[in-house]
Structures are given as C-alpha cells and as structure tokens.
C-alpha positions as CSV (number, residue, x, y, z in Angstrom):
1,M,3.2,-32.6,-16.2
2,S,5.9,-30.4,-17.6
3,P,7.9,-28.4,-15.1
4,K,7.0,-24.8,-14.5
5,I,9.6,-22.3,-15.7
6,K,10.5,-19.8,-13.0
7,I,10.7,-16.3,-14.5
8,P,13.1,-13.9,-12.8
9,A,11.5,-10.9,-11.1
10,A,13.8,-8.5,-13.1
11,A,12.5,-10.0,-16.4
12,L,8.9,-9.6,-15.4
13,I,9.5,-6.0,-14.4
14,S,11.3,-5.4,-17.7
15,L,8.5,-6.9,-19.7
16,G,6.0,-4.7,-17.9
17,L,8.1,-1.7,-18.7
18,L,8.4,-2.7,-22.3
19,Y,4.6,-2.9,-22.5
20,L,4.2,0.7,-21.1
21,I,7.1,2.2,-23.0
22,W,6.4,0.9,-26.5
23,G,2.7,1.3,-26.0
24,S,3.2,5.0,-25.3
25,T,5.4,5.7,-28.3
26,F,2.4,6.0,-30.6
27,L,1.0,8.8,-28.4
28,S,4.4,10.5,-28.2
29,V,4.7,10.6,-32.0
30,R,1.2,11.9,-32.3
31,I,1.9,14.8,-29.9
32,L,5.1,15.7,-31.7
33,L,3.4,15.8,-35.0
34,S,1.7,19.0,-33.9
35,Y,5.1,20.7,-34.0
36,F,7.5,18.8,-36.3
37,P,7.2,17.0,-39.7
38,P,7.0,13.2,-39.4
39,L,10.4,12.6,-41.0
40,V,12.1,15.0,-38.7
41,I,10.7,13.1,-35.7
42,T,11.9,9.8,-37.2
43,F,15.5,10.7,-38.0
44,S,16.1,12.8,-34.9
45,R,14.9,10.2,-32.4
46,N,16.8,7.4,-34.1
47,I,20.1,9.4,-34.6
48,F,19.8,10.6,-30.9
49,A,19.2,7.1,-29.5
50,G,21.6,5.4,-31.9
51,T,24.4,7.7,-31.0
52,L,23.9,7.0,-27.3
53,L,23.8,3.2,-27.9
54,L,27.0,3.5,-30.0
55,I,28.8,5.2,-27.1
56,W,27.4,2.6,-24.7
57,S,28.6,-0.2,-27.0
58,I,32.1,1.2,-27.3
59,L,32.6,2.2,-23.7
60,G,31.1,-1.1,-22.5
61,K,33.5,-2.9,-24.9
62,H,30.7,-4.6,-26.7
63,W,31.7,-3.3,-30.1
64,V,33.5,-5.9,-32.2
65,K,34.7,-6.0,-35.8
66,M,31.8,-7.0,-38.1
67,P,32.4,-8.5,-41.6
68,W,30.7,-6.7,-44.5
69,K,28.4,-9.7,-45.0
70,H,26.9,-9.1,-41.5
71,L,27.2,-5.3,-41.6
72,S,25.2,-5.1,-44.9
73,I,22.4,-7.1,-43.3
74,H,22.1,-4.5,-40.5
75,L,22.3,-1.6,-42.9
76,Q,19.4,-3.2,-44.9
77,A,17.6,-3.6,-41.6
78,G,18.1,0.0,-40.8
79,I,16.3,1.0,-44.1
80,L,13.5,-1.5,-43.4
81,L,13.0,-0.9,-39.7
82,I,13.7,2.8,-39.4
83,C,13.0,4.4,-42.9
84,L,10.0,2.3,-43.7
85,G,8.8,1.1,-40.3
86,N,9.3,4.3,-38.1
87,G,9.1,6.8,-41.0
88,F,5.8,5.7,-42.6
89,M,4.2,5.1,-39.2
90,A,5.0,8.7,-38.2
91,M,3.6,9.9,-41.5
92,A,0.4,8.1,-40.8
93,G,0.2,9.6,-37.4
94,S,-1.1,12.9,-38.7
95,I,-4.0,11.2,-40.4
96,V,-5.2,8.4,-38.1
97,P,-5.4,8.3,-34.3
98,S,-2.5,6.7,-32.3
99,G,-4.6,3.8,-31.1
100,F,-5.6,3.0,-34.7
101,S,-1.9,3.0,-35.7
102,S,-0.9,0.7,-32.9
103,V,-3.6,-1.9,-33.6
104,F,-2.6,-1.9,-37.3
105,M,1.0,-2.4,-36.5
106,A,0.1,-5.4,-34.3
107,L,-0.5,-7.2,-37.6
108,G,3.2,-7.8,-37.7
109,P,3.2,-11.4,-36.4
110,L,0.6,-12.3,-39.1
111,L,3.0,-11.1,-41.8
112,L,5.8,-13.1,-40.2
113,V,3.7,-16.2,-40.6
114,F,3.3,-15.5,-44.3
115,F,7.1,-14.8,-44.7
116,F,8.0,-18.1,-43.0
117,W,5.4,-19.9,-45.1
118,M,7.0,-18.5,-48.3
119,S,10.4,-19.6,-47.0
120,G,9.2,-23.2,-46.7
121,R,8.0,-23.4,-43.1
122,K,4.3,-24.4,-43.4
123,P,2.2,-22.8,-40.7
124,T,0.0,-24.8,-38.3
125,Q,-3.8,-24.7,-38.4
126,R,-3.7,-22.5,-35.4
127,K,-1.5,-19.9,-37.1
128,L,-3.7,-20.1,-40.2
129,L,-6.8,-19.4,-38.1
130,G,-5.0,-16.5,-36.5
131,T,-4.1,-15.1,-39.9
132,L,-7.7,-15.3,-41.0
133,L,-8.9,-13.5,-37.9
134,G,-6.3,-10.8,-38.4
135,L,-7.5,-10.2,-42.0
136,I,-11.1,-9.9,-40.8
137,G,-9.9,-7.3,-38.2
138,I,-7.9,-5.3,-40.7
139,G,-10.9,-5.4,-43.2
140,I,-13.1,-3.8,-40.5
141,M,-10.6,-1.1,-39.8
142,V,-9.9,-0.2,-43.5
143,S,-13.7,0.1,-44.1
144,Q,-14.1,2.9,-41.5
145,K,-13.2,6.3,-42.9
146,K,-14.8,7.9,-39.8
147,L,-11.9,6.6,-37.7
148,A,-9.6,9.3,-39.3
149,I,-8.6,12.3,-37.4
150,P,-11.3,15.0,-37.8
151,G,-10.7,16.9,-41.0
152,M,-8.5,14.2,-42.5
153,E,-11.3,11.8,-43.7
154,L,-10.3,12.3,-47.4
155,E,-6.7,11.3,-46.5
156,F,-7.8,8.2,-44.6
157,F,-6.7,5.7,-47.3
158,K,-3.4,7.4,-47.6
159,G,-2.9,6.8,-43.9
160,I,-3.8,3.1,-44.5
161,F,-1.2,3.0,-47.2
162,Y,1.5,4.5,-45.0
163,L,0.7,2.0,-42.2
164,S,0.8,-0.8,-44.7
165,V,4.3,0.2,-45.8
166,A,5.4,0.6,-42.2
167,V,4.2,-2.8,-41.0
168,I,5.5,-4.6,-44.1
169,G,8.9,-2.9,-44.0
170,W,9.3,-3.4,-40.2
171,N,8.6,-7.1,-40.4
172,I,10.6,-7.8,-43.5
173,G,13.5,-6.3,-41.5
174,V,12.8,-8.5,-38.5
175,F,12.5,-11.6,-40.8
176,R,15.7,-10.6,-42.6
177,I,17.9,-10.7,-39.5
178,Q,16.0,-13.3,-37.4
179,F,17.9,-16.4,-38.3
180,T,21.3,-15.1,-39.5
181,Q,24.7,-15.0,-37.7
182,A,24.4,-11.3,-38.1
183,N,22.0,-11.4,-35.2
184,S,24.6,-12.8,-32.8
185,Y,26.3,-9.5,-31.9
186,H,25.6,-7.4,-28.7
187,F,22.3,-5.6,-29.0
188,T,23.9,-2.2,-28.5
189,Q,26.1,-2.6,-31.6
190,V,23.3,-4.0,-33.7
191,C,20.7,-1.4,-32.7
192,S,23.1,1.5,-33.1
193,I,24.1,0.5,-36.6
194,Q,20.4,0.1,-37.6
195,M,19.3,3.3,-36.0
196,L,22.1,5.5,-37.3
197,S,22.0,4.1,-40.8
198,G,18.3,4.4,-41.1
199,G,18.2,7.7,-39.3
200,L,20.8,9.2,-41.6
201,I,18.9,8.2,-44.8
202,V,15.7,9.7,-43.4
203,F,17.6,12.8,-42.6
204,I,18.8,13.1,-46.2
205,I,15.2,12.6,-47.5
206,S,13.8,15.1,-45.0
207,T,16.4,17.7,-46.0
208,L,15.7,17.3,-49.7
209,K,12.0,17.7,-49.0
210,G,12.7,20.9,-47.2
211,D,11.0,19.9,-43.9
212,Y,13.0,22.4,-41.9
213,Q,11.0,25.2,-43.6
214,H,7.9,24.0,-41.7
215,I,9.6,24.3,-38.3
216,I,9.2,27.5,-36.3
217,L,11.2,27.1,-33.1
218,A,9.5,30.1,-31.4
219,D,6.1,28.3,-31.7
220,I,7.3,25.1,-30.1
221,P,6.5,24.8,-26.4
222,L,8.9,23.3,-23.9
223,K,6.7,20.3,-23.4
224,A,7.4,19.2,-27.0
225,F,11.1,18.9,-26.2
226,Y,10.3,16.9,-23.1
227,V,8.2,14.5,-25.2
228,F,11.1,14.2,-27.7
229,L,13.5,13.4,-24.9
230,Y,11.1,10.7,-23.6
231,L,10.7,9.3,-27.1
232,G,14.5,9.2,-27.7
233,L,15.8,8.1,-24.3
234,I,12.9,6.0,-23.1
235,G,11.0,4.9,-26.2
236,S,14.0,4.2,-28.5
237,M,17.1,3.7,-26.3
238,L,15.6,2.0,-23.2
239,G,12.9,0.2,-25.2
240,Y,15.4,-1.5,-27.5
241,S,17.7,-2.3,-24.5
242,L,14.8,-4.0,-22.6
243,F,13.9,-5.9,-25.7
244,G,17.5,-7.1,-26.2
245,Y,17.7,-8.2,-22.5
246,L,14.3,-10.0,-22.6
247,S,15.1,-11.8,-25.8
248,K,17.9,-13.5,-23.9
249,E,16.1,-14.1,-20.6
250,L,12.6,-15.3,-21.7
251,D,10.9,-17.5,-24.3
252,A,10.3,-15.6,-27.6
253,T,6.5,-16.2,-27.4
254,L,6.4,-14.5,-24.1
255,V,8.4,-11.5,-25.2
256,A,6.2,-11.2,-28.3
257,T,3.2,-10.4,-26.1
258,Y,4.2,-6.8,-26.3
259,T,2.7,-6.7,-29.9
260,Y,-0.8,-7.2,-28.5
261,V,-0.5,-5.4,-25.2
262,N,0.9,-2.2,-26.8
263,P,-2.3,-1.4,-28.8
264,L,-4.4,-1.6,-25.7
265,I,-2.1,0.8,-23.9
266,A,-2.0,3.1,-26.9
267,L,-5.8,3.1,-27.2
268,I,-6.3,4.0,-23.5
269,L,-3.6,6.7,-23.5
270,G,-4.9,8.2,-26.7
271,H,-8.4,8.4,-25.3
272,L,-7.3,9.8,-21.9
273,I,-4.7,12.3,-23.0
274,L,-5.7,13.3,-26.6
275,Q,-9.5,12.6,-26.1
276,E,-9.3,10.2,-29.2
277,E,-12.6,8.5,-29.8
278,L,-13.0,4.8,-29.0
279,P,-15.8,3.7,-31.3
280,K,-17.2,0.3,-30.9
281,I,-16.2,-0.7,-34.4
282,L,-12.5,-0.1,-33.5
283,I,-12.9,-2.2,-30.4
284,L,-14.4,-5.0,-32.5
285,A,-11.6,-4.8,-35.0
286,S,-9.0,-4.7,-32.2
287,F,-10.6,-7.9,-30.7
288,F,-10.1,-9.8,-34.0
289,I,-6.6,-8.6,-34.5
290,L,-5.4,-9.1,-30.9
291,L,-7.0,-12.6,-30.8
292,A,-5.2,-13.4,-34.0
293,V,-1.8,-12.3,-32.6
294,V,-2.4,-14.2,-29.4
295,L,-3.2,-17.4,-31.3
296,I,0.0,-17.0,-33.4
297,T,2.5,-16.0,-30.8
298,T,1.4,-18.6,-28.2
299,D,1.4,-21.5,-30.7
300,K,4.2,-23.8,-29.6
301,S,3.6,-26.6,-32.0
302,K,6.3,-27.2,-34.6
303,P,5.6,-26.2,-38.2
304,S,5.8,-28.9,-40.8
C-alpha cells in the first residue's frame, strides 16, 4: 500500500479559496459588463493587479534579472493569457451566461492533452476517453442557441467563437511556459510581467476602438467599483498568488481540480445572483465536460 500524503491545512484552505475566488470571477465580469466594455474590464483588472504584484516582487526582493530569452516567453504568455484568454472571455460574457462560459473554459485540460500529443507525448487511453467525453459535452453546448442571454440569440455563435479563442489562447500560453526554465522565477515576477504586458496591449486596442466613449461615469453605481476591486484584488492578485503557492505545495493533479470545481460554483452563483437559467441540457453538457476533465487531471499513468 502506498503511503498517504499528508496535506498541510494551509494548503487545503488555500485550495478551497481558489475554488471560490476563480469560480466567482465569471460572475464578477458578467456584472461589470453592464457598465464597462469588455476590453476595459480586461486591461484595467490586469494592469491594476499586475502593478501590485510588481511592487510586491520588488519590495519582497523576489525580482531578479531575467534574460531576454525568458522575458520574451512571458511577454508571449501575456498576449496569450491576458489578451486572448481574459479579453475574449470578457467579450463572450455579454452574449452567454457566466455559468456557460465557465464550463466552456473547463475544456482547457482537454486542449493540453492535444498539445502534449502533438509534441510527442502520446496520451493514455484514459486521457483519450476524457477527450471524447469533452467533445460530446461541447457539442451539446454549441447546439443550444437558447442558452444565450435573452435578446442575444443571434449572437450566440459569436459568443462560442470568442470562448473558443479564449480557451485556446489561454492554454497555448500555459503550454508555452509549462516546461521551460522561464517558469522557474518567483510567481510575483512572472505574473506581473504577463499581466502588465498583456494588459497594456489590450489597453492600446481598447483605446483605438474608442471604448471610453461608451463609459458614462455618472451612470455607474458604487457597487460596480466594489466588484472591480474584488476582481482586481481578489480574483486576479490573490487568485494568482494562491495558485503559485499551491503549485509548490501540492501535486499538480490536485491543484488542477479548480478547473472542474469553478464551473459548478459559477453556475450556482449565476443562478442565485443573476437569476441565470439552469436548463437540464446545460447540466447534461456540464456532466460530460467535468467528467472528462476529472478523468484527465487524475490520470497518474505515464504517457508513452
């Protein structure tokens, strides 16, 4: 019998917090979309949190000189994770419910299986089964126009496209930095570079689009700024910090459970707070997708 691994209480608490925090970000973005354009939400939350992490990294003496080879990887990751991942997810948020977005984004581990396969690491039968179940789940979701936000049915497939770009971009970014020496730096330095570089690019794009013309500060309630502070401080800064800590303390497969717990939290919060509908077909699709992710992230057999 293999020995049981004792998990520190602090790590368990941190994992539980990560479930709640990142599960609630979909709802937070959905609320802010009533007052701000999606790209404004994306660049402001990331520049805000990235600046705080930069200060933390410098004051905590975690910042070290990084060669261009490594810096360029994190700049690329900033484009993939922030511009494509966060940006397109926010754009989809005005078309599809927050719970729908969270389940769709849970397809990330399935994409990673494909990326690893293309790089020469043949997946196990369990991972292949998980990939098949995930494809069935996403097929069910894509076929349901009625899951769009009321009045946005004609835009539904645009929302699907945005989410597809988001999940592909995010996971290419994760794959890009996963097994390089560029991932050996302190998480505050790495995250601040990615957030600030990606956030600045989104800021430029948003400015060129004239997004500020659609913001009327007098019409924005105080609660919207509270939600923004939560998204920046808790969702981005604290969320990334917890993830960095957990990645060092726990097995990667255990940390990865946030990818299939988050959608459940997002679905519940969206239903309770925004009265988003929970149709049975979405629950069925969620079952296939979450089962697929569980099969993949808990597979401990070595790939051939």
